[in-house]
C-alpha positions, 0 to 999 in steps of 0.5 A, spaced: 831 262 870 835 269 870 832 275 873 834 282 870 834 288 873 831 295 872 836 300 873 833 306 871 827 309 868 824 316 866 818 319 864 817 326 861 811 330 858 811 335 853 806 340 853 804 341 846 797 344 845 798 348 838 800 341 835 794 338 838 789 344 836 792 343 829 795 336 828 791 332 833 787 327 829 780 329 831 781 337 830 785 336 824 779 331 821 774 336 823 777 342 820 779 338 813 771 336 813 768 342 816 772 348 816 773 352 823 767 350 826 764 352 833 767 346 836 774 348 833 773 355 836 771 353 843 777 348 843 782 354 842 779 358 847 779 353 852 786 350 852 790 349 858 796 354 859 803 351 861 802 352 868 795 349 868 798 343 865 804 343 870 799 343 876 794 338 874 795 332 879 796 326 874 801 330 870 805 330 876 804 323 878 807 321 871 813 325 872 814 323 879 812 330 882 807 326 887 806 319 889 800 315 887 797 315 894 797 323 894 794 322 887 789 318 889 787 323 895 787 329 890 780 332 890 776 331 884 775 333 879 782 334 879 782 340 873 778 344 878 783 342 884 790 344 881 796 342 885 800 348 888 807 350 887 807 344 882 814 344 879 816 343 871 821 337 874 819 331 878 823 325 880 822 321 873 823 327 868 819 333 866 814 337 863 817 341 857 813 347 854 811 347 847 816 352 845 822 348 848 819 342 845 819 345 838 826 347 839 828 340 841 824 337 834 829 341 830 835 339 834 833 332 832 832 333 825 837 331 821 834 332 814 833 339 814 825 338 815 824 343 821 825 350 819 824 355 825 823 362 824 829 366 826 827 370 832 823 364 835 829 360 834 834 365 838 829 365 843 828 358 844 836 357 844 836 362 850 831 358 854 834 351 852 841 353 854 839 353 861 836 346 861 840 342 865 840 336 860 842 340 853 850 340 852 854 344 847 853 338 842 846 338 842 845 346 842 850 346 836 844 342 832 839 348 833 838 352 827 839 359 827 833 360 823 829 362 817 825 369 815 818 369 816 817 370 808 821 363 807 817 359 812 811 362 808 813 361 801 815 353 804 808 352 807 804 356 801 808 353 795 811 347 797 806 343 802 810 344 808 806 344 815 806 351 819 808 350 826 805 355 831 806 357 838 801 361 842 797 363 835 803 365 831 807 361 826 814 360 828 816 355 823 814 349 819 815 342 817 817 340 810 815 334 806 821 329 804 818 327 797 813 330 792 809 324 792 811 319 797 805 319 802 810 316 807 814 322 807 809 327 807 810 333 812 804 330 816 808 323 817 814 326 818 812 331 823 809 325 827 815 321 827 820 327 829 816 329 834 816 322 837 823 321 836 824 328 840 820 325 846 824 319 846 831 323 846 828 327 852 826 321 856 833 318 854 837 324 856 833 324 863 835 316 864 842 317 863 842 323 868 838 319 873 843 313 872 849 317 872 851 313 865 855 316 860 851 315 853 857 311 850 855 306 856 848 304 853 849 298 848 842 297 845 836 301 844 829 298 843 823 303 841 816 301 842 812 307 840 806 307 835 809 311 829 812 308 823 818 310 819 819 308 812 818 310 805 813 308 800 817 301 798 817 300 806 812 304 810 814 301 817 821 300 815 824 304 822 829 305 825 827 310 831 831 306 836 838 308 832 835 315 830 834 316 838 841 313 840 844 318 835 842 324 837 843 322 845 850 321 843 850 313 844 855 311 839 856 304 842 849 302 841 845 299 836 837 297 836 831 296 833 823 297 833 817 293 836 810 294 834 804 291 837 799 297 839 798 298 846 802 291 848 808 294 844 812 297 851 811 290 855 813 286 849 819 291 848 821 290 855 821 282 855 825 282 849 830 287 852 830 283 858 831 276 855 837 279 851 840 281 857 839 275 861 842 271 855 848 275 855 847 277 848 847 285 851 850 288 857 844 293 857 838 295 854 834 301 854 827 301 852 823 307 850 818 311 846 815 318 844 808 320 844 803 320 838 801 327 835 794 324 832 792 322 839 792 329 842 785 332 843 783 325 841 777 326 846 776 333 846 770 333 842 766 330 848 770 335 853 768 341 849 761 339 849 761 338 856 765 344 859 771 340 861 778 343 859 781 339 853 786 335 857 789 331 852 795 336 850 801 333 852 806 328 848 808 322 853 815 319 853 818 314 857 825 310 858 827 304 862 834 301 863 835 294 863 841 290 865 844 284 869 841 283 876 846 285 881 842 284 888 840 291 889 835 293 884 828 291 883 828 285 878 823 282 872 822 275 873 823 271 866 819 265 869 812 268 869 811 272 863 804 272 861 802 272 853 795 272 850 796 267 845 792 266 838 787 261 841 786 264 848 780 268 846 778 275 846 773 276 852 776 280 857 775 274 862 780 270 857 785 276 856 785 277 864 786 269 865 792 269 860 795 275 862 794 275 870 792 268 872 796 263 868 803 266 869 801 267 877 799 259 877 806 257 873 810 259 879 805 257 884 803 264 886 795 267 887 792 274 886 793 276 893 801 275 892 801 281 888 801 288 891 799 292 885 797 290 878 798 295 873 794 295 866 791 300 862 792 307 866 788 312 862 786 318 866 779 317 868 777 325 867 779 324 860 776 317 858 769 318 862 766 324 859 768 320 852 764 314 854 770 310 855 769 309 863 774 309 868 779 304 864 784 302 870 778 301 875 774 296 870 781 292 869 782 292 877 774 289 877 776 284 872 782 281 875 778 281 882 772 278 878 777 272 876 780 271 883 773 270 885 771 265 879 778 261 881 776 261 888 781 265 891 777 271 893 770 272 896 765 276 892 764 280 898 771 282 898 772 284 891 771 292 893 776 291 898 781 287 893 780 293 888 782 298 893 788 295 895 791 292 889 789 298 884 792 304 882 789 311 880 790 312 872 795 318 871 797 317 863 795 320 857 791 316 852 797 315 847 797 308 845 804 306 849 803 311 854 798 308 859 799 300 858 802 298 864 809 301 863 808 308 867 807 304 873 814 301 873 818 307 876 813 308 882 813 301 883 820 300 883 821 306 888 816 302 892 819 296 892 826 299 894 823 302 900 820 295 902 813 298 901 811 293 895 814 286 895 811 284 888 807 288 882 805 286 875 805 290 869 800 288 864 800 291 856 794 290 852 794 291 844 788 292 839 791 289 833 784 289 830 785 296 828 790 295 823 785 291 819 789 285 819 786 281 824 780 281 829 785 278 834 788 282 840 794 282 843 797 282 850 803 281 855 805 281 862 811 281 867 812 281 874 817 285 878 820 283 885 826 285 889 832 282 888 834 276 892 841 277 891 846 277 885 844 273 879 849 268 876 850 262 872 848 255 875 842 256 879 843 263 882 851 261 883 855 267 882 862 266 877 866 268 883 862 262 887 863 257 882 871 259 881 871 258 889 868 251 889 872 249 883 879 251 887 876 248 893 875 241 889 882 242 886 885 243 893 881 237 896 883 232 889 890 234 890 891 232 897 888 226 896 893 224 890 899 226 894 896 222 900 
């Protein structure tokens, strides 16, 4: 089975506390149901500043500003032990401030949905012009802006949603249809924000891989949003919409949806296309989900914790042919959660971890690190969900004990050795294994890891269509050499062998 190279990866966060305060699902529903409650007031008072978001260790780990060993050694609670000299940019991407992100949303708008106030647009333009990835073509898409009165009229009379920055209305998101709920201002804002996050991640990916946008052949998008109209509410296509803004004129693409399992399924879909020769390269990417912002903030406010869910996450991964230098995905050991596998944690873990390892004759101990749901514990523990990454690692260890590959007294050391700290925001696709790809590949290239497993799990029951869950997994290893046809023999080697055979045949025929 062919291996597929992971050529590049990027991870970005967009710090969006105002979008979270007004359009994150938890505060939005609170405001609609009960008005400006004490919870809403305290939430607004305790939001993190941009500098605080940058200095929060898990955020730096996400963009590659620190490694995971540094994160694991960070004193807790980490929101009280901020990093010093934290940078906006990391190895994998950046943390973009909200004003610039609103500008990027406008750049990504092709239907005049987003209006920015003219003085705000001018200020954002000056800031984005200094951004290393914002070229002239992108900047030409940023509007000159509208007057405050025009924006006020659009929000008060035509159903537009106000966009705020530091408590001031600086724009609006207009609706796309008078009666179509799929084209409401709320849905369009979520979709354009997700698109903008994907564009940012793709731009960083192109920079780190030193590729031209025209080099990209195919894009697969795997966020949790749905784009369409009343006749086809999830018709798509985010992938081509993102490729268009980034200048990937030779690319096509499609979207993959499977809740939190979507990113792993999308990577597998992209890898198989590359392996088959159907596509020379594939980018898998996703933007963030506005509804997930401040999702657990009610518990954070109640317990005196800063509302930490204030960033939209995005990522992009480039897959292409194995050339012997980059870490590779093994396509002969893919995990899947089948319909009949069962919904218990044990059954899911067995299907996604044990069975693919068994298929290729490996044990739990042969994997250096496992990465499943990588939520930041300081977000989930106060909300009653516990330390999700730790729970997954304990389940893997327990299954190893059940299979006779580990002694019970060794479980704690197994979890410590094979686990990684959570460092991803709770945004559907964001925690589901894929944030570790960048760190894992860097460690593999440095020979610190020999093998890692990426695990995605999805909650299909949330759509009220089935009680089933979903899941998929894959293994990343160092390349064993250039992958080719005929069991790993390269085309050049095939030609050499054929020429030698023909030469021998010629000698025999000529005596």
